N, C-alpha and C positions, 0 to 999 in steps of 0.2 A: 472384547469390543473396544474400539477406540473412543476415548472421551477427550475432546479438545479442552485445554485449560483456558480459563477466562482471564487472559492477560493480553498484552499487545505486542506486535512485532513487525516483520518486513521482508518481501522479495517475490519474484518470478514473472515471465511472459514470452512471446514467440515471434514467428515470422511466416514467410511465404511457403505455400505448398509447392515444393519443387523436387529436389533430389530424392530418390527413392528412400523409403524409411530404413531399409536394410543397409544402405551404404554407409560406411564409416571411414574415418581418416584420422590418424594421429596428428596432433598439433605439435610440431617440434619446438615451438616457442613457449610452451606451457609445461613447466617442470612438474606441475601438480596433476597432469593428466595421467592418472594411473590406468585408466581404461579409455579406449577410443570413444570419442563423442560423436554421435550422428551429425552429419553435415546438414545445416539448415533444418533442424528438427528439435523443437523444444516441447513436443507433445507429451502428455501424460499428466499425472497428479503429482503435485509438488507440495512439500510441507516445510515450514521455516525451521531452521536450526536455532539452538540456543546461542546467546551471546556470552561475553566474558563473565557477567555477573550471575550466570546460571538461569536467567529467565529469557523471555523473548524480546526484551528491549522495548519499553513502552513509549519512548520518545523517538523523534527523528534522530538517528545516530550521527553525530558530527563531532569532530575533535574540537572545534571552536564554536563559541556562541554565535548564533545567527546575527548578521550585521543589520540590525533594525534601522529603518527610517523612523522619523518622529511618529508618523502614522502607524507604522508597524508596531512600535513599542507601546503606543497607546492601546492598540487592539490587544496586544499580548497581556498587558496589565488588566484589561477588562475581562479577559477570559479567565474563568475559574474552573480549572480542571479538578477531577476527582482522584487523580493520581500524580505522583511525582513530587518534586521539592516544593511546588506551590499548591499542594493538595488543599482543596477546600471542600471537604466531604459533606458539609451540611449546607453549602451554598453554591453547589456546582451549577453552571449554566451550559454544560456540555450537551448540545442538542442530540448528539449520537445516543446518549442514554435515554432519549425520548423518541427513539426510532427514526431520526433523520439518517440518511445514508452517510457512511463515514467518509466517502470520497477517496481520492488518491492524493498523496501516497499513504494515507493513514490505514487503508484497508490492508496494505501489505504488512502492517505491524501487528495484526491480529493473529492469534495462534490457531488459525484454521487453514485447511488445505485449499489449493486452487488447482484447476485443471486447464490445460492449454490444448486447443484443438484448431483445425484449419478448415477454411472454405476457400474456394478460388478468390484471390484478391483480398482476403481478410484473414486475420488471426483473431481467434476468440479466446477470451479468458473467462472462466467460470469460477466464482468464489463461493465457498461454502457459507461465508458470512452473508447473512440475509439473502442467500440464493441470488447473488448479484452476478450479472454478466457484463462484459466489456468488449467493445468492438475496436480493432486496430486495422485500419485500411492499409493495404500493401499494393494497391493497384496504380500508384503514382499520382493520385489526386492531391489537391491542396485543401487546407482548411478554409472554408468560405469566410470572406471578410465580415459578413454579417451573421456569422454563426450564432445561434441561440446559446446563452450560457447554460452549461450542463453541470451536473454534480461531478461527473467523471471526465468532463471535457471532450474534445474531439481529437482522436489519436491517429497518427500516421506512423507507419513502421517501415524499416528497410534493413537488409543485412549489410553490415559494414565489411564483414569477411565471413568465412565459413562458420565462425563460432560466436559472433557478436551481433545481436539484434538490437537496433537502436529505435526507440520510440519517442517521437515528439508530440506533446499534448498541449493544446491551447483551448481557449473558449470555455473557461470555468465560470461558475458562479462564485460568490464569495461567502457561502454559507457553511463551509466546513473548516476544520482545523487541519494542519498538516499532520498532527499527531495527537496523542492523548494528553500531552503536557500543555496544550493550548497555543502552540505556535501558529500564527494566523497566516492567511494569504488573501490577496485581493482578486478581482476578476481579471487582472493583468498577468496572472500566474502562467508561466511557461515551464513545463517539466520536461527534462530529457532523461529517459531511462535507458540504461545499457545493460542488456542481459547477455551473460557469457556462460556457456556450458563448458566448464573446465574439464569435466570427464563425464562418463555416461550417466552417473547418478547425482551430479552436483551442478547446480545452477547458481551463479553469483550475480547479484543486481546492485548497481550503483545508480543514484538519482541526483541530478543537479537541479536546484531550485533557482529560477530567475523570475523575480517579481519586483520590478522597479518601484512599485508603490509601497511595498512592505519591507524591502531589504535594499541596502545601498549597493550591493553587488551580488552576482550569482554565488551560490555556495553549494557544496557537495556533501552528501551524507556518507557515512562509512559503508563499505560493502556489506550486503546481507547475503546469506547462503540458504538455499533451499535444497532439500534432498528428494530424490525421486521415490515415489511410493507406488510401485506398479500394481499392487493388489488392492489398493484403496478405491473406494467410490465416495463421491461427495454425498453427504447426508442432508436431509431436509433441515433447514435452519432459517426460519423466518423471524422477523422482529415483531413481537407482539407487545403493545403498550402495557397490557395487564401483566404479562410475564416480566417485563422490565421493571415495573413498579414493585412486583413481589420480590424480585431478586435484590433490588437496591433499597428496599425498605430497611431503615436503621443504618444504611450505609451512605447513601447520597440522597439529597432532596433538591428539587428545583430551586434555582436562585431566588432568594427573597422569601421562601416559605419558612415559617418559624419552626424551630425544633421543639417538639413536644417532650417534656421530661418523662422518663420512664418511671412507672410507679415502683416504690421501694417494696421489696418483699419482706 
């Protein structure tokens, strides 16, 4: 029986219902393509691979520190994560640990599988995390200028070539973090996700963050890799406040709550 680890990570999604699922073509430009990748098809269940340090990578992976604006740095310092170099285990104000949605891209950093499926004009992503689903429109529409701010934004997708699916997402609220280390974003966040199926069983994702209120320039995370799991099914995984409290008891407490000393034996 598969048991997902409780850590954090990153990757995966798709595109338009088009070329028949059985059709394949070798990509001559990709030396890593050991097996032919289906054209315009990212369907299936995908699971994140480990990163260099042997875990799933709890932060937004980037070679350089994010280029904060004054507002962004202030928000970053105010955020008190329960993991990473700024860990504040007894004073965390991470709302995800109180059952708020993780948002994107943070949901990609969690060690849970996701499934990609198609409807006409839409690509759907189903995450085992909190049984979350996401809708990516591929029918040529544009994000409405007065779009309501959403946890996962409003996403539009298109195929750049036979193997790269590009997703533009805008219209976020500002209530989530980019990752578990507390990197912030504002409601001006614009994400560009690029999904490339380098071979039949491997999906690579890179994400570019463009948020002029929080960062002085756009910046890109390191690529993340997902592996196809053709025999897996997504399990039920809802967020329960009581379950979260039991799990994080003696590990994390809401910000400002005093730490009660443990009785000596």
